[in-house]
N, C-alpha and C positions, 0 to 999 in steps of 0.2 A: 647040458643040454649043449645042444652042436648048431651052430647060425652059420646063414648062407655067406660063402664066400665073398668078399666084399672085390669088385674089381680094382687090382694094384695104380697106387696112387698116381705115379710115373705116366703113365698110358692113356690115362682117362682125368676126364675134369671132373671136379665135386659137381653134384648134382644140386645142395645146398651148400653155400658160401655166405657164412655170415661175417661182417666185419665192423669191429668200432660198433655194436650196436646199446644205442643208450636208451632208457626209455626213464620218464620222469612224468609223476603224477603232480598234477594241478590241484591243489586240496585249497581252500580256505585258512587255512593255517599255515600255507606254502608249498614250497616243492618238495616232493616225495621222489628221490632215484634209487629205481628198483633196481634196474639192471646198467651195469656203469662199465661200457668195453668190452664187451665181449666179443670174441670171433668163435666160430664155429665153422667144421668142414666136415660135410656128409659124402659118402661115396655112394653111387648106385650099389642097391641091395644089401647094404650096410646097416648094423644096429651100432648105434650112439645112445650109450646111457648118460645120463643128468641127474647127478645126485645131489642132495644138499637138505638141510631143514627147512621147514614152513618158515616163510618171509625171507628167506634168502634169493626170490628174486625168479626162480625156475618158473611158473605160471606165466606168469610177465612175460617173459623171454618165449614162451610158447605162442601166447597174443601176438603180441610184435609180428612173430615169422608169416601168421596170416591175417596182420592189420583188422584184429580181435578185440582191440581196444578199444576201452571209455573214450565215447568223443573229448577233446581236448586234452588229450594225453600226447605229449613230447614223445616222439619217436626219429632217432636219428640213425646215422649209419648205413649200412646196405645189408640189403639181405637176398641175395641173390639162388633163383633156381633157374638152374641149369642156364646162368650166363644174364639172366636177365629181371631187374631191381623189383621187388614185389614194392618196396616201397615208395618206389616211383611211377607204380602201375595206377592207367585212369580206372575207373569202377568198373565200367565195362570188364576189363581186360580181366581185373581181379576177382570178378564174381564169374568169371569161364572158367580161372586158372585151381579156385577152389574147389573142391572134390574131384577135378579131374585129374590135377596136378598136384596137389598139395591137401590133404584131410588129417583131421584133428579127434583123437577120443578122445574124450572127455572123462574128468574122476566119478562124476555122480551120475548115474542113467536116470536114476528116478526122478530128479532135477533138471534132466536134460531132457528127454522125451515130453513128449506133449499125453498129459496125463487123461485128454480127452480125443483123444484118435487111436485109432487103433495102429498100431508097430510096424502093418505092411504101409498104411498108408501111407508113414510117415518117412516109408523108404522111398515108395512110390514117387513122393513130391521131390525128393532130390533129382531121381532120375528126367523125372518130367519136364522139370527147370532148365537142365545142362541138354538135353535131347528135346526138345519140342515137339510136337506133332508123329511122336514114335506114339505106336499103335498102345490103346490100353490092355492087350492081351501081350503082350510082348515085355510090357512095363508088369503087367504083374508074374508072368514067368520069371522074369530076374528076380523078383522081390523074392520069391521063391527057391530059385537059386541061389541068392545071397546067405537066407538064413539055413539052406545047408551046406553053405557052405562053412557058417560058423559053429552048424554043429547044432541047430535048430530043426526039425519039423517045418514044411512050406506051410503046414495049414497054422500055427502058430500066428499068421502072418493078420492072421482075425483078431488076435488078443488085445486087451490093451495093457498098459505097462504095470497096470498093480496086479495084472493077471498072472507075471514072469516073475521069479526070484530073482535076484539081484545079479546071480553067475548070468542069466539069461537075457534081462537087461543089458548088461553087460556083453553080451554075447552082439545082440542086434545093435548095439552102437559101433561096432566093431562091423557088423554089416553094414548101415548107414554110412559110413566111412569110406567103405569100398563100394558105394552103390556106382560110382565112375569110374574106376581104376585109375587112380592115384599112382605114381610112382615113388610120394614122400609120405610115411604116415607119421602125425603127429600125436602121441601115446601119452597124456597128462594124467598121473597118477591113476593108471587103469586098474589096477588091481588094492588099490588102500582100502575101500570100502568091504572087498571080500573076505572072506573067512578062506583058513590058510588053504583047503582043501580046492575050493572053489578058483582060489589067483592061480594053483599050480595048475588048473584046464585053463584056463585064460592065458597064462604063459606058454601053456604048449600050444593051443592055438594058434596065438600070433608067431609063432616058430616056423610052424606049419607053413602059414600062410607066406609068410616071408620066404618060404623054399618053394611054393608054388608058384607067386607072384612075382618074386623075384622086387618084395618092397623094401625099399630104404626105410627104417626106423629111428626114429627119435622118440625115446623111450625114459619119462620123466620120473623119478621116485625120490622120497627118502631112503629106502631101505638097500642098500650096498648088496648084501646077499641077494636079491633079486637081479639087481642088473648084472653082477658076476656070473648067473647062470646063462643068462638071456643074450649079453652086449659083447663086442670084439672090442671096442675101445669105448673107455667112461671120462668124462669130466665131473669136476665135485667144484660148485658153486656155493658161496659162502659172500654175505653184503654184495649182490650184486656184481660181483668178480668170480670167474672163474677162478678156483685155487690152485688145481691140480686135474690134469690130463694126461692118458697114455693108456698102454693096453689093459685092459681092465685085469686080466692074471695080477699084472705087477701092481697095480695100482692098489687093487685090494688086500695082497699078501701081505706087500712090504711098500705102505704108502711112505712116502718123501713129507707130506706137510701134516703138521699134529691135527688138523681141524680131518683130514681126511682118513686118520689113525684113531682118532676118538669117534668118527663113524663107523669104522669098522669094527671096533671093541662092543659098540651100544650092541650089537646082536647077540643074546645068550650061546651059547655053546651047549648044547644038551647032553647031558652026563659029565657035564665037567664038574665040578665039586668046587673049583677056583672060583670060577667064573660066581655058580649059586652064590659062597659067602663071602664073594667082592666084586659084586658088577662093576662093570667101567663102563667110561661114558664122558660127555663134558660137563661141567658144572655152571649155570649162568644162561641166559639167553640172547639172541644173536641179538644186533648194536638196532638200535633205532635209525631207519636210513636218514632221518633228515638230523639226528646227531652222532655222525659216523665219528670213531678215534681217529686219529692221526695216523702216520703209519701205517702198519698194517695192522685188516678191521680185525684181526683175530686175537691179539696180541692182550686183551685183558683177560679171554678166557683160555691163553695158551698155558701148561704147563711147563714150558721148556724156550719164553718168552726171554730175549738178549735186551739190555738196555737201548741199542738200536733199532728192535722192533716198534719203539714209540714214534719214531722219524723217519725210517728210511720210506720211499715210496717203493712198495716193493711190487714187484714184477714176474709173471712168467721165467725162471729162469730153466736151464738143462737139467734135468734129474737123471738123465741116463739115456740111453736108446730111446729114440722114439716117446719121454718123456720130458713133461716139463713142471716145475712147482713155484708157486710164490711163496719162498722162504727160506729168509734169511743162511738158514740153516744148508740149503742147496746152493747159495750164491755164492761163495767162498771164501777165505777169509778177508778179501780186500772190502768186499761191500759189509762187512759185519763191524769194520775199524770204525 
């Protein structure tokens, strides 16, 4: 699949700039660091993929961007949307920015949509909230336009969520997110609960909408093969940090970090008998955020770990043109000593 051409970085300021973002949950058993010093940039019209296993901090990062995390969660750093810090916004300004500047498509449509309200009414509510005083006929017309934009007949506005299939509900969520014409769409695992055929339909829909509307998209999933199809750049997350980033084709085809390599190898190659007989992947589980290992957090699971990996404070080192990886194997001999 092709993606919309992103503006040149040298001539345009980023639409979204995340700097040193930290997210820590406060629980009865202590602090749980979910995001630990993440930096990201997203240009207008660009699609950035964010990959990683469940529990690595992807959804916590997405929630922090729109300040949707539970009360009492500690969030620090900067989240600049077109130069304005979202984390410093007053409540009124934040409400105005949600949906109109930045919107989110959640993973579970059946759990996100209100089961006792018609889907058209839920979309209309978002429009009326951000455009008070708009005539009901205008709102209803806009709801119909949005449903048709995402490939559903306008008459489905009268349906309840349980009357729609999984793919149709996901389309409604996308239409809801686009209700107020945002410039940035956060797609948090939008295809995980769907079958393969419906996944492809939703991906084609997002791709078409990006080209038609000029959207910037932060696409979050554990599936590297999906990101390889729809994204220009890729960032891989592990234990709350970015461990590799770069052009999606290069990162997917020749990973510089062992964790990225394991993620890419975990997806089967159809028709490959070698994979069928010896499926690949990574053993073990991600670390408990409350008990992170010293040094590189991946080293207890890493098949190519060296002695320094248990003690060196890894960072994102250059791994090629426009690429970085948090691995001592790309850092240089002086770091590995």
